[in-house]
Short mmCIF file of the C-alpha atoms (twelve columns), coordinates in Angstrom:
data_MODEL
# 
_entry.id   MODEL 
# 
loop_
_atom_site.group_PDB 
_atom_site.id 
_atom_site.type_symbol 
_atom_site.label_atom_id 
_atom_site.label_alt_id 
_atom_site.label_comp_id 
_atom_site.label_asym_id 
_atom_site.label_seq_id 
_atom_site.Cartn_x 
_atom_site.Cartn_y 
_atom_site.Cartn_z 
_atom_site.pdbx_PDB_model_num 
ATOM 1   C CA . MET A 1   -2.379  22.593  -33.292 1 
ATOM 2   C CA . ARG A 2   -4.172  19.572  -31.182 1 
ATOM 3   C CA . GLN A 3   -5.170  16.508  -33.869 1 
ATOM 4   C CA . ASP A 4   -7.848  14.767  -31.410 1 
ATOM 5   C CA . SER A 5   -9.599  14.918  -28.840 1 
ATOM 6   C CA . LEU A 6   -8.893  12.965  -25.257 1 
ATOM 7   C CA . PHE A 7   -11.725 10.772  -25.528 1 
ATOM 8   C CA . GLY A 8   -10.868 9.715   -29.237 1 
ATOM 9   C CA . TYR A 9   -7.711  8.870   -28.156 1 
ATOM 10  C CA . ILE A 10  -8.101  6.283   -25.326 1 
ATOM 11  C CA . ALA A 11  -10.705 5.163   -27.011 1 
ATOM 12  C CA . SER A 12  -8.244  3.877   -29.675 1 
ATOM 13  C CA . ARG A 13  -5.976  2.435   -27.237 1 
ATOM 14  C CA . GLY A 14  -8.055  0.506   -24.789 1 
ATOM 15  C CA . GLY A 15  -6.382  -1.813  -22.232 1 
ATOM 16  C CA . GLN A 16  -6.926  -1.757  -18.695 1 
ATOM 17  C CA . PRO A 17  -8.201  1.508   -16.906 1 
ATOM 18  C CA . GLU A 18  -4.581  2.005   -15.470 1 
ATOM 19  C CA . ASN A 19  -3.205  2.440   -19.003 1 
ATOM 20  C CA . THR A 20  -6.125  3.965   -19.817 1 
ATOM 21  C CA . ALA A 21  -5.549  6.468   -17.678 1 
ATOM 22  C CA . THR A 22  -1.875  6.806   -18.128 1 
ATOM 23  C CA . GLU A 23  -1.965  7.069   -21.584 1 
ATOM 24  C CA . ALA A 24  -4.197  9.908   -21.114 1 
ATOM 25  C CA . LEU A 25  -1.814  11.779  -18.779 1 
ATOM 26  C CA . ASN A 26  0.438   10.995  -21.235 1 
ATOM 27  C CA . TYR A 27  -1.484  12.585  -23.801 1 
ATOM 28  C CA . VAL A 28  -2.279  15.798  -21.846 1 
ATOM 29  C CA . LEU A 29  1.381   16.358  -20.897 1 
ATOM 30  C CA . GLY A 30  2.286   16.490  -23.863 1 
ATOM 31  C CA . ASN A 31  -0.093  18.437  -25.839 1 
ATOM 32  C CA . SER A 32  -0.247  21.116  -22.759 1 
ATOM 33  C CA . MET A 33  2.959   23.488  -21.599 1 
ATOM 34  C CA . VAL A 34  0.241   24.729  -18.802 1 
ATOM 35  C CA . VAL A 35  -0.505  20.752  -18.251 1 
ATOM 36  C CA . LYS A 36  3.187   19.984  -18.197 1 
ATOM 37  C CA . SER A 37  4.254   22.641  -15.846 1 
ATOM 38  C CA . ALA A 38  1.134   22.387  -13.418 1 
ATOM 39  C CA . PHE A 39  1.840   18.839  -13.176 1 
ATOM 40  C CA . LEU A 40  5.491   19.297  -12.120 1 
ATOM 41  C CA . ARG A 41  4.700   22.188  -9.472  1 
ATOM 42  C CA . TYR A 42  2.507   19.915  -8.249  1 
ATOM 43  C CA . VAL A 43  4.869   16.935  -7.757  1 
ATOM 44  C CA . GLU A 44  7.783   19.484  -6.965  1 
ATOM 45  C CA . GLN A 45  5.759   19.798  -3.612  1 
ATOM 46  C CA . THR A 46  7.779   16.315  -2.555  1 
ATOM 47  C CA . ASN A 47  11.419  18.938  -2.458  1 
ATOM 48  C CA . VAL A 48  12.701  16.913  -5.180  1 
ATOM 49  C CA . GLU A 49  13.569  19.837  -8.084  1 
ATOM 50  C CA . LEU A 50  12.591  18.353  -11.500 1 
ATOM 51  C CA . PRO A 51  14.217  20.391  -15.213 1 
ATOM 52  C CA . ASP A 52  11.082  22.174  -16.878 1 
ATOM 53  C CA . THR A 53  12.060  20.250  -19.830 1 
ATOM 54  C CA . LEU A 54  11.272  16.858  -18.842 1 
ATOM 55  C CA . PHE A 55  10.189  14.287  -21.695 1 
ATOM 56  C CA . PHE A 56  7.146   12.262  -21.051 1 
ATOM 57  C CA . ARG A 57  6.456   8.591   -22.605 1 
ATOM 58  C CA . THR A 58  4.992   5.884   -21.254 1 
ATOM 59  C CA . GLN A 59  5.957   1.827   -21.087 1 
ATOM 60  C CA . ALA A 60  9.627   2.255   -20.921 1 
ATOM 61  C CA . VAL A 61  11.258  -0.993  -20.696 1 
ATOM 62  C CA . GLY A 62  14.369  -0.819  -18.853 1 
ATOM 63  C CA . GLU A 63  17.054  -3.479  -18.373 1 
ATOM 64  C CA . ASP A 64  15.793  -4.461  -15.038 1 
ATOM 65  C CA . ASN A 65  12.821  -5.292  -16.992 1 
ATOM 66  C CA . ALA A 66  10.130  -3.576  -15.021 1 
ATOM 67  C CA . ILE A 67  8.412   -1.107  -17.016 1 
ATOM 68  C CA . PRO A 68  7.071   2.244   -15.390 1 
ATOM 69  C CA . ASP A 69  3.611   3.510   -16.716 1 
ATOM 70  C CA . LEU A 70  5.227   6.934   -16.838 1 
ATOM 71  C CA . VAL A 71  8.743   8.323   -17.430 1 
ATOM 72  C CA . GLY A 72  10.034  11.684  -17.116 1 
ATOM 73  C CA . THR A 73  13.693  11.981  -18.759 1 
ATOM 74  C CA . ASP A 74  15.813  15.172  -18.791 1 
ATOM 75  C CA . ALA A 75  17.819  17.046  -21.422 1 
ATOM 76  C CA . VAL A 76  20.228  14.284  -21.572 1 
ATOM 77  C CA . SER A 77  18.158  11.164  -21.357 1 
ATOM 78  C CA . ARG A 78  17.952  10.558  -17.624 1 
ATOM 79  C CA . GLN A 79  15.204  9.038   -16.173 1 
ATOM 80  C CA . VAL A 80  14.273  11.538  -13.047 1 
ATOM 81  C CA . LEU A 81  10.582  11.024  -12.379 1 
ATOM 82  C CA . LEU A 82  8.798   7.854   -12.758 1 
ATOM 83  C CA . VAL A 83  4.994   8.026   -12.358 1 
ATOM 84  C CA . GLU A 84  2.515   4.386   -11.533 1 
ATOM 85  C CA . ALA A 85  -0.718  4.797   -12.120 1 
ATOM 86  C CA . LYS A 86  -2.815  2.436   -9.810  1 
ATOM 87  C CA . PHE A 87  -6.568  2.176   -9.058  1 
ATOM 88  C CA . TRP A 88  -7.327  -1.536  -7.904  1 
ATOM 89  C CA . ALA A 89  -4.319  -3.555  -8.973  1 
ATOM 90  C CA . GLY A 90  -1.617  -4.724  -6.763  1 
ATOM 91  C CA . LEU A 91  1.919   -3.721  -6.703  1 
ATOM 92  C CA . THR A 92  4.310   -6.180  -9.003  1 
ATOM 93  C CA . GLY A 93  6.897   -7.744  -7.786  1 
ATOM 94  C CA . ASN A 94  9.524   -4.943  -9.019  1 
ATOM 95  C CA . GLN A 95  7.567   -1.836  -7.412  1 
ATOM 96  C CA . PRO A 96  8.928   -0.002  -5.440  1 
ATOM 97  C CA . VAL A 97  12.151  -1.282  -5.008  1 
ATOM 98  C CA . THR A 98  13.298  -2.018  -8.531  1 
ATOM 99  C CA . TYR A 99  12.043  1.244   -9.724  1 
ATOM 100 C CA . LEU A 100 13.767  3.161   -7.020  1 
ATOM 101 C CA . LYS A 101 16.992  1.880   -8.222  1 
ATOM 102 C CA . ARG A 102 16.545  2.481   -11.712 1 
ATOM 103 C CA . LEU A 103 17.006  6.440   -10.789 1 
ATOM 104 C CA . ARG A 104 20.813  7.757   -10.899 1 
ATOM 105 C CA . PRO A 105 22.117  7.575   -7.881  1 
ATOM 106 C CA . GLU A 106 23.838  10.908  -8.128  1 
ATOM 107 C CA . VAL A 107 21.366  13.258  -9.236  1 
ATOM 108 C CA . GLU A 108 17.614  14.515  -8.018  1 
ATOM 109 C CA . GLY A 109 15.064  11.386  -8.964  1 
ATOM 110 C CA . LEU A 110 11.222  10.907  -7.442  1 
ATOM 111 C CA . LEU A 111 8.938   7.743   -7.438  1 
ATOM 112 C CA . LEU A 112 5.550   8.674   -7.690  1 
ATOM 113 C CA . PHE A 113 2.755   6.517   -6.891  1 
ATOM 114 C CA . ILE A 114 -1.372  8.342   -8.538  1 
ATOM 115 C CA . ALA A 115 -4.030  6.358   -6.467  1 
ATOM 116 C CA . PRO A 116 -7.335  6.243   -5.376  1 
ATOM 117 C CA . ALA A 117 -7.608  8.419   -2.304  1 
ATOM 118 C CA . ARG A 118 -9.421  5.214   -0.499  1 
ATOM 119 C CA . ARG A 119 -6.169  2.737   -0.888  1 
ATOM 120 C CA . PHE A 120 -3.565  4.954   1.210   1 
ATOM 121 C CA . ASP A 121 -3.916  3.271   4.739   1 
ATOM 122 C CA . THR A 122 -3.056  0.284   2.441   1 
ATOM 123 C CA . LEU A 123 -0.547  0.863   -0.037  1 
ATOM 124 C CA . TRP A 124 1.414   2.875   1.609   1 
ATOM 125 C CA . ALA A 125 2.092   0.973   4.355   1 
ATOM 126 C CA . GLU A 126 3.176   -1.627  1.893   1 
ATOM 127 C CA . LEU A 127 5.360   0.373   -0.139  1 
ATOM 128 C CA . LEU A 128 7.574   1.679   3.510   1 
ATOM 129 C CA . ARG A 129 7.062   -2.318  4.098   1 
ATOM 130 C CA . ARG A 130 8.775   -3.468  0.895   1 
ATOM 131 C CA . CYS A 131 11.291  -0.307  0.548   1 
ATOM 132 C CA . ARG A 132 12.656  -1.348  4.330   1 
ATOM 133 C CA . ASN A 133 12.408  -5.315  3.732   1 
ATOM 134 C CA . GLU A 134 15.321  -4.590  0.578   1 
ATOM 135 C CA . GLY A 135 17.143  -2.256  3.197   1 
ATOM 136 C CA . PHE A 136 16.711  0.927   1.906   1 
ATOM 137 C CA . VAL A 137 17.223  3.522   5.117   1 
ATOM 138 C CA . VAL A 138 13.907  5.698   5.002   1 
ATOM 139 C CA . GLU A 139 12.664  8.561   7.736   1 
ATOM 140 C CA . GLN A 140 11.373  7.502   11.029  1 
ATOM 141 C CA . SER A 141 7.940   9.468   9.788   1 
ATOM 142 C CA . GLN A 142 6.288   9.848   6.977   1 
ATOM 143 C CA . ASN A 143 5.846   13.514  5.315   1 
ATOM 144 C CA . ASN A 144 2.592   14.281  4.524   1 
ATOM 145 C CA . ILE A 145 3.293   17.470  2.631   1 
ATOM 146 C CA . ALA A 146 -0.497  18.198  1.701   1 
ATOM 147 C CA . GLU A 147 -3.852  16.717  1.836   1 
ATOM 148 C CA . GLU A 148 -3.457  13.602  -0.524  1 
ATOM 149 C CA . LEU A 149 -0.104  13.860  -1.051  1 
ATOM 150 C CA . LYS A 150 2.667   11.733  0.637   1 
ATOM 151 C CA . ALA A 151 6.596   11.732  0.487   1 
ATOM 152 C CA . ILE A 152 9.438   10.310  2.075   1 
ATOM 153 C CA . LYS A 153 13.270  10.192  1.444   1 
ATOM 154 C CA . THR A 154 14.505  6.410   0.474   1 
ATOM 155 C CA . GLY A 155 17.980  7.905   0.161   1 
ATOM 156 C CA . ALA A 156 20.272  11.006  -0.338  1 
ATOM 157 C CA . HIS A 157 18.699  11.991  -3.908  1 
ATOM 158 C CA . HIS A 158 15.421  10.025  -3.788  1 
ATOM 159 C CA . THR A 159 12.233  10.353  -2.940  1 
ATOM 160 C CA . LEU A 160 8.925   7.925   -2.877  1 
ATOM 161 C CA . ALA A 161 5.695   9.910   -2.845  1 
ATOM 162 C CA . LEU A 162 1.874   9.014   -3.132  1 
ATOM 163 C CA . THR A 163 -1.213  10.794  -4.096  1 
ATOM 164 C CA . SER A 164 -4.196  10.903  -5.291  1 
ATOM 165 C CA . TRP A 165 -5.823  11.396  -8.556  1 
ATOM 166 C CA . ARG A 166 -8.047  13.584  -7.408  1 
ATOM 167 C CA . ALA A 167 -5.515  15.861  -5.950  1 
ATOM 168 C CA . ALA A 168 -3.391  15.854  -9.002  1 
ATOM 169 C CA . LEU A 169 -5.957  16.721  -11.556 1 
ATOM 170 C CA . ASP A 170 -7.859  19.336  -9.527  1 
ATOM 171 C CA . TYR A 171 -4.472  20.620  -9.322  1 
ATOM 172 C CA . VAL A 172 -3.730  20.716  -12.894 1 
ATOM 173 C CA . LEU A 173 -7.265  21.684  -13.498 1 
ATOM 174 C CA . ARG A 174 -7.356  24.999  -11.546 1 
ATOM 175 C CA . ALA A 175 -4.125  25.938  -13.526 1 
ATOM 176 C CA . LEU A 176 -5.671  25.505  -17.026 1 
ATOM 177 C CA . GLU A 177 -9.342  27.339  -15.675 1 
ATOM 178 C CA . THR A 178 -6.511  30.095  -15.103 1 
ATOM 179 C CA . GLU A 179 -5.492  30.165  -18.064 1 
ATOM 180 C CA . GLY A 180 -7.992  30.066  -20.210 1 
ATOM 181 C CA . GLU A 181 -7.134  26.407  -21.761 1 
ATOM 182 C CA . HIS A 182 -11.051 25.294  -21.754 1 
ATOM 183 C CA . HIS A 183 -10.559 22.770  -24.539 1 
ATOM 184 C CA . THR A 184 -7.494  20.939  -22.354 1 
ATOM 185 C CA . ALA A 185 -9.425  21.358  -19.230 1 
ATOM 186 C CA . SER A 186 -12.229 19.402  -20.405 1 
ATOM 187 C CA . ASP A 187 -9.842  16.515  -21.656 1 
ATOM 188 C CA . VAL A 188 -8.465  16.726  -18.056 1 
ATOM 189 C CA . GLN A 189 -12.399 16.704  -16.247 1 
ATOM 190 C CA . GLN A 190 -12.755 13.301  -18.693 1 
ATOM 191 C CA . LEU A 191 -9.756  11.352  -17.371 1 
ATOM 192 C CA . GLN A 192 -11.489 13.091  -13.532 1 
ATOM 193 C CA . GLY A 193 -14.523 11.553  -14.753 1 
ATOM 194 C CA . LEU A 194 -12.968 7.572   -15.440 1 
ATOM 195 C CA . CYS A 195 -10.958 8.157   -11.835 1 
ATOM 196 C CA . GLU A 196 -13.699 8.790   -9.609  1 
ATOM 197 C CA . ARG A 197 -15.431 6.164   -11.524 1 
ATOM 198 C CA . MET A 198 -12.390 3.741   -10.606 1 
ATOM 199 C CA . ASP A 199 -12.500 5.439   -7.047  1 
ATOM 200 C CA . ASN A 200 -16.506 4.613   -6.332  1 
ATOM 201 C CA . ASP A 201 -17.005 1.596   -8.046  1 
ATOM 202 C CA . ALA A 202 -18.214 -0.763  -5.220  1 
ATOM 203 C CA . PHE A 203 -17.237 -3.795  -7.409  1 
ATOM 204 C CA . LEU A 204 -15.052 -3.759  -10.093 1 
ATOM 205 C CA . PRO A 205 -15.390 -5.873  -13.072 1 
ATOM 206 C CA . LEU A 206 -14.071 -9.454  -12.497 1 
ATOM 207 C CA . ARG A 207 -11.077 -10.665 -14.927 1 
ATOM 208 C CA . SER A 208 -10.681 -14.242 -16.054 1 
ATOM 209 C CA . GLU A 209 -7.513  -14.942 -13.828 1 
ATOM 210 C CA . GLU A 210 -9.360  -14.264 -10.690 1 
ATOM 211 C CA . LEU A 211 -11.682 -17.165 -11.579 1 
ATOM 212 C CA . THR A 212 -8.980  -20.176 -12.130 1 
ATOM 213 C CA . SER A 213 -8.896  -22.518 -9.467  1 
ATOM 214 C CA . ASP A 214 -5.750  -21.021 -8.248  1 
ATOM 215 C CA . THR A 215 -7.598  -18.363 -6.645  1 
ATOM 216 C CA . GLY A 216 -10.236 -20.833 -4.462  1 
ATOM 217 C CA . THR A 217 -6.966  -23.024 -3.496  1 
ATOM 218 C CA . ARG A 218 -5.151  -20.125 -2.147  1 
ATOM 219 C CA . ILE A 219 -7.918  -18.861 -0.320  1 
ATOM 220 C CA . VAL A 220 -8.031  -22.516 1.440   1 
ATOM 221 C CA . GLN A 221 -4.265  -22.610 2.241   1 
ATOM 222 C CA . TYR A 222 -4.617  -18.864 4.110   1 
ATOM 223 C CA . CYS A 223 -6.659  -20.546 6.199   1 
ATOM 224 C CA . GLU A 224 -4.443  -23.805 6.770   1 
ATOM 225 C CA . ILE A 225 -1.805  -21.371 7.378   1 
ATOM 226 C CA . VAL A 226 -3.880  -20.402 10.649  1 
ATOM 227 C CA . ASP A 227 -4.442  -23.755 11.369  1 
ATOM 228 C CA . GLU A 228 -0.988  -24.940 11.871  1 
ATOM 229 C CA . ALA A 229 0.247   -21.644 13.023  1 
ATOM 230 C CA . ILE A 230 -1.884  -22.409 15.969  1 
ATOM 231 C CA . ARG A 231 -0.756  -25.770 16.095  1 
ATOM 232 C CA . LYS A 232 3.014   -24.717 16.342  1 
ATOM 233 C CA . SER A 233 2.037   -21.967 18.603  1 
ATOM 234 C CA . LYS A 234 0.299   -24.610 20.968  1 
ATOM 235 C CA . ASP A 235 3.426   -27.005 20.918  1 
ATOM 236 C CA . ALA A 236 5.600   -24.467 21.578  1 
ATOM 237 C CA . GLY A 237 3.719   -23.047 25.198  1 
ATOM 238 C CA . ILE A 238 2.938   -19.711 23.449  1 
ATOM 239 C CA . ALA A 239 -0.366  -20.311 22.961  1 
ATOM 240 C CA . SER A 240 -3.798  -22.411 24.563  1 
ATOM 241 C CA . THR A 241 -6.868  -23.545 22.687  1 
ATOM 242 C CA . ASP A 242 -8.824  -24.964 25.923  1 
ATOM 243 C CA . GLY A 243 -11.904 -23.119 26.426  1 
ATOM 244 C CA . PHE A 244 -11.800 -21.367 22.865  1 
ATOM 245 C CA . SER A 245 -12.896 -22.071 19.356  1 
ATOM 246 C CA . PHE A 246 -12.832 -21.542 15.970  1 
ATOM 247 C CA . THR A 247 -15.121 -18.666 14.390  1 
ATOM 248 C CA . ARG A 248 -15.950 -18.354 10.816  1 
ATOM 249 C CA . GLY A 249 -17.967 -15.860 9.021   1 
ATOM 250 C CA . ALA A 250 -18.178 -13.519 5.435   1 
ATOM 251 C CA . ALA A 251 -14.585 -13.697 3.849   1 
ATOM 252 C CA . LEU A 252 -13.229 -14.804 7.696   1 
ATOM 253 C CA . TYR A 253 -11.416 -17.948 9.295   1 
ATOM 254 C CA . GLY A 254 -9.961  -18.013 12.956  1 
ATOM 255 C CA . TRP A 255 -9.178  -19.406 15.755  1 
ATOM 256 C CA . TYR A 256 -9.758  -17.752 19.252  1 
ATOM 257 C CA . PHE A 257 -6.906  -18.924 21.592  1 
ATOM 258 C CA . GLY A 258 -5.111  -17.537 25.323  1 
ATOM 259 C CA . LEU A 259 -1.702  -16.008 24.517  1 
ATOM 260 C CA . VAL A 260 0.587   -17.158 27.265  1 
ATOM 261 C CA . GLY A 261 -2.102  -18.331 28.956  1 
ATOM 262 C CA . ARG A 262 -3.513  -14.861 29.858  1 
ATOM 263 C CA . ASN A 263 -4.929  -12.420 26.717  1 
ATOM 264 C CA . GLN A 264 -7.623  -13.749 24.604  1 
ATOM 265 C CA . CYS A 265 -6.705  -13.454 20.893  1 
ATOM 266 C CA . LEU A 266 -7.912  -13.927 17.433  1 
ATOM 267 C CA . LEU A 267 -5.576  -15.129 14.628  1 
ATOM 268 C CA . GLN A 268 -7.848  -15.308 11.432  1 
ATOM 269 C CA . PHE A 269 -7.711  -14.841 7.359   1 
ATOM 270 C CA . SER A 270 -9.925  -11.972 6.892   1 
ATOM 271 C CA . GLY A 271 -10.855 -10.243 3.517   1 
ATOM 272 C CA . GLU A 272 -12.204 -7.710  4.804   1 
ATOM 273 C CA . LEU A 273 -9.237  -6.587  6.587   1 
ATOM 274 C CA . TRP A 274 -6.813  -7.526  3.710   1 
ATOM 275 C CA . GLY A 275 -8.933  -5.617  1.639   1 
ATOM 276 C CA . LYS A 276 -9.093  -2.019  4.079   1 
ATOM 277 C CA . LEU A 277 -5.931  -1.772  5.828   1 
ATOM 278 C CA . ARG A 278 -3.009  -3.481  4.659   1 
ATOM 279 C CA . ALA A 279 -1.792  -5.897  2.187   1 
ATOM 280 C CA . THR A 280 -1.655  -9.146  3.744   1 
ATOM 281 C CA . PRO A 281 -4.321  -11.769 4.801   1 
ATOM 282 C CA . ILE A 282 -3.597  -12.936 8.103   1 
ATOM 283 C CA . TRP A 283 -4.296  -10.854 11.246  1 
ATOM 284 C CA . LEU A 284 -3.456  -11.297 15.020  1 
ATOM 285 C CA . ARG A 285 -6.625  -9.478  17.216  1 
ATOM 286 C CA . VAL A 286 -5.899  -8.984  20.601  1 
ATOM 287 C CA . ASP A 287 -8.934  -8.568  22.311  1 
ATOM 288 C CA . HIS A 288 -10.248 -6.440  25.549  1 
ATOM 289 C CA . VAL A 289 -7.463  -3.950  25.471  1 
ATOM 290 C CA . GLN A 290 -10.003 -0.967  25.967  1 
ATOM 291 C CA . SER A 291 -10.668 -2.796  29.453  1 
ATOM 292 C CA . LYS A 292 -6.875  -3.319  29.656  1 
ATOM 293 C CA . PRO A 293 -4.678  -0.292  28.495  1 
ATOM 294 C CA . TRP A 294 -1.617  -2.100  29.657  1 
ATOM 295 C CA . ILE A 295 -1.827  -3.898  26.807  1 
ATOM 296 C CA . ARG A 296 -1.578  -1.347  24.894  1 
ATOM 297 C CA . GLU A 297 1.348   0.136   26.865  1 
ATOM 298 C CA . ALA A 298 3.233   -3.029  26.192  1 
ATOM 299 C CA . LEU A 299 2.533   -3.510  22.677  1 
ATOM 300 C CA . ALA A 300 3.653   0.428   22.369  1 
ATOM 301 C CA . SER A 301 6.914   -0.632  20.478  1 
ATOM 302 C CA . LEU A 302 4.557   -2.469  17.425  1 
ATOM 303 C CA . GLU A 303 2.710   0.870   17.335  1 
ATOM 304 C CA . ARG A 304 5.960   3.100   16.937  1 
ATOM 305 C CA . ASP A 305 6.974   0.587   13.877  1 
ATOM 306 C CA . GLU A 306 6.783   2.682   10.813  1 
ATOM 307 C CA . PRO A 307 4.525   1.781   9.308   1 
ATOM 308 C CA . SER A 308 2.722   0.926   12.794  1 
ATOM 309 C CA . ARG A 309 1.900   -2.883  13.311  1 
ATOM 310 C CA . LEU A 310 -0.845  -2.137  16.283  1 
ATOM 311 C CA . LEU A 311 -3.947  -0.456  14.403  1 
ATOM 312 C CA . PRO A 312 -6.946  0.367   17.136  1 
ATOM 313 C CA . ALA A 313 -10.227 -1.667  16.349  1 
ATOM 314 C CA . GLY A 314 -12.697 -0.943  19.218  1 
ATOM 315 C CA . ARG A 315 -12.214 -2.565  21.986  1 
ATOM 316 C CA . ASP A 316 -9.299  -4.360  20.479  1 
ATOM 317 C CA . VAL A 317 -6.173  -3.962  18.603  1 
ATOM 318 C CA . LEU A 318 -5.112  -5.750  15.492  1 
ATOM 319 C CA . ILE A 319 -1.487  -6.894  14.400  1 
ATOM 320 C CA . PRO A 320 -0.787  -7.490  10.336  1 
ATOM 321 C CA . ILE A 321 0.892   -10.404 10.033  1 
ATOM 322 C CA . ASN A 322 3.558   -9.981  7.330   1 
ATOM 323 C CA . LEU A 323 3.844   -12.948 5.266   1 
ATOM 324 C CA . PRO A 324 7.057   -14.218 3.351   1 
ATOM 325 C CA . THR A 325 6.443   -14.605 -0.266  1 
ATOM 326 C CA . GLY A 326 8.760   -17.032 -2.407  1 
ATOM 327 C CA . VAL A 327 9.451   -19.508 0.346   1 
ATOM 328 C CA . GLU A 328 7.466   -22.897 1.054   1 
ATOM 329 C CA . LYS A 329 4.073   -23.379 3.327   1 
ATOM 330 C CA . GLN A 330 6.141   -24.074 6.459   1 
ATOM 331 C CA . GLU A 331 8.279   -21.513 6.544   1 
ATOM 332 C CA . VAL A 332 5.177   -18.835 5.928   1 
ATOM 333 C CA . VAL A 333 3.737   -20.618 8.943   1 
ATOM 334 C CA . SER A 334 7.159   -20.403 10.825  1 
ATOM 335 C CA . ALA A 335 7.189   -16.557 10.181  1 
ATOM 336 C CA . VAL A 336 3.426   -16.275 11.419  1 
ATOM 337 C CA . VAL A 337 4.955   -17.986 14.429  1 
ATOM 338 C CA . ASP A 338 7.532   -16.127 15.430  1 
ATOM 339 C CA . GLN A 339 5.150   -12.716 15.210  1 
ATOM 340 C CA . ILE A 340 2.595   -14.398 17.281  1 
ATOM 341 C CA . LYS A 341 5.799   -15.446 19.740  1 
ATOM 342 C CA . GLU A 342 6.799   -11.033 19.198  1 
ATOM 343 C CA . VAL A 343 3.361   -10.356 20.739  1 
ATOM 344 C CA . ALA A 344 3.359   -12.893 23.528  1 
ATOM 345 C CA . ASP A 345 7.264   -12.291 24.443  1 
ATOM 346 C CA . LEU A 346 6.039   -8.306  25.032  1 
ATOM 347 C CA . LEU A 347 2.932   -9.132  26.984  1 
ATOM 348 C CA . ASP A 348 5.081   -11.307 28.953  1 
ATOM 349 C CA . ALA A 349 7.644   -9.288  29.947  1 
ATOM 350 C CA . TYR A 350 5.223   -5.805  30.420  1 
ATOM 351 C CA . LYS A 351 5.120   -5.534  33.923  1 
ATOM 352 C CA . PRO A 352 1.988   -2.993  34.928  1 
ATOM 353 C CA . LEU A 353 2.618   -0.080  37.795  1 
ATOM 354 C CA . ASP A 354 -0.695  -1.412  39.428  1 
ATOM 355 C CA . HIS A 355 -0.459  -5.140  39.522  1 
ATOM 356 C CA . SER A 356 2.077   -7.556  39.314  1 
ATOM 357 C CA . GLU A 357 0.302   -9.760  36.488  1 
ATOM 358 C CA . PRO A 358 -1.767  -8.934  33.960  1 
ATOM 359 C CA . ASP A 359 -5.446  -9.736  34.607  1 
ATOM 360 C CA . PRO A 360 -6.583  -13.140 32.762  1 
ATOM 361 C CA . ALA A 361 -8.580  -12.893 30.208  1 
ATOM 362 C CA . THR A 362 -12.200 -12.779 30.384  1 
# 
């Protein structure tokens, strides 16, 4: 028999919203066979077969020192389902690679991230990028199984998936209503309310660590990376700033420049693009693509990358600049310059059919 309501249970736990949501999900999974069965049926849409006898527990520390939010173990204590609850917190250094490596190589396993739907584009792209950087061979095309549910194979027996709180909880709630478990349905609705609030909040409460001087220093350093990358690109003959200027605005700092003497571009630190599109603060914008369709054709290889490295932006295109971690500043700057040069080489090598050289930037 149930001993407590969900509201009373999570209120006693406290902590961060992700932890609260995880504990709440674990609570309903452990107190209702309907919830457990529905949740497993939902995640099995990723084509991973999971046993009905899974036992769930939270914050399971392993020998790798990683701590997945929720772990499902089978009858012989093998971890076959790892669930990571996200609202707006960033990925840790262990995610997703260390978690994927925790899954047993000979057993079907699933790593599932649950996050707000508004975060899908940035989070999914970053998850795939980190997998590829660590040598995982993932499929070339992402598998959109259903609305707000993505999955991709990362090995013979393992799958990485992303779903939204809304989609997963709606699925569970429908099963509860069909079975007439109104008390548990009320619990799930309380969790839905928390998730909707976190999904819709325009301004998240400040955390003390966000107010340290390190945060301000890092933002200044991002702008310095832009300056130094432009300088090194000029020294290498890739870029020219003659006749161009820098720009700044709300959470934006950048330099306009001519790329290989032809195309107008903007290298920028952009808080807005960082928050909305991809997990990187530095972006390269190539201008006037709408009036010069050959530019898009020249950069087609970037668009074919998974995740795509060419994003439409009105008349222009955006290229997220991937920054290496754990290295000195000059190595970061060099990585930015290398990616600018990659774009320059693609544009320089392309010969449009209707004229021998691209039009100069206007």
